[in-house]
C-alpha positions as CSV (number, residue, x, y, z in Angstrom):
1,M,86.2,121.5,21.2
2,M,88.8,118.6,22.1
3,D,86.1,116.3,21.7
4,F,85.9,117.9,17.8
5,I,89.9,117.4,17.8
6,T,89.5,113.6,19.1
7,D,87.1,112.8,16.7
8,R,88.9,114.1,13.6
9,L,92.1,112.3,14.8
10,N,90.2,108.9,15.5
11,N,88.9,109.3,11.5
12,I,92.5,110.3,10.3
13,A,94.0,107.4,11.8
14,L,91.4,104.8,10.7
15,I,92.0,106.5,7.3
16,C,95.8,105.9,7.1
17,F,95.5,102.9,8.3
18,L,93.7,101.4,6.0
19,L,96.1,103.2,3.5
20,S,99.1,101.8,4.9
21,I,97.4,98.3,4.4
22,A,96.2,99.3,0.8
23,V,98.9,101.2,-0.3
24,P,101.5,98.7,-0.5
25,I,99.2,95.8,-1.8
26,T,98.3,97.9,-4.5
27,I,102.2,98.3,-5.4
28,N,102.7,95.1,-5.1
29,Y,100.1,93.8,-7.2
30,I,101.0,96.6,-9.9
31,N,104.6,95.4,-9.7
32,F,103.7,92.0,-10.2
33,K,101.7,92.6,-13.5
34,Y,104.6,95.0,-15.0
35,H,106.9,92.2,-14.7
36,Q,104.3,89.5,-16.4
37,L,103.8,91.7,-19.0
38,T,107.4,93.3,-19.5
39,D,110.1,90.9,-18.5
40,P,111.9,88.9,-21.2
41,K,111.6,85.1,-21.8
42,W,114.7,84.3,-20.6
43,K,114.0,86.1,-17.2
44,K,110.9,84.3,-17.2
45,E,112.5,80.8,-17.5
46,E,114.8,82.0,-14.9
47,D,112.0,82.5,-12.4
48,E,110.3,79.2,-13.3
49,Q,113.6,77.3,-12.5
50,S,114.3,79.3,-9.4
51,K,110.5,78.3,-8.5
52,S,111.0,74.7,-9.1
53,N,114.3,74.2,-7.4
54,Q,112.8,75.8,-4.4
55,Q,110.2,73.0,-3.8
């Protein structure tokens, strides 16, 4: 009985670990694409200026 439980916990832990990496990366990618498509022109220019000032 304990082997069944530990095997399931290991599988669940692996799935949760993979999701804890995949979900934030996916959300960040969607947010980036959303801002690329929907930000107004003045906001895009402001972002470009701040990037050039940092370099």
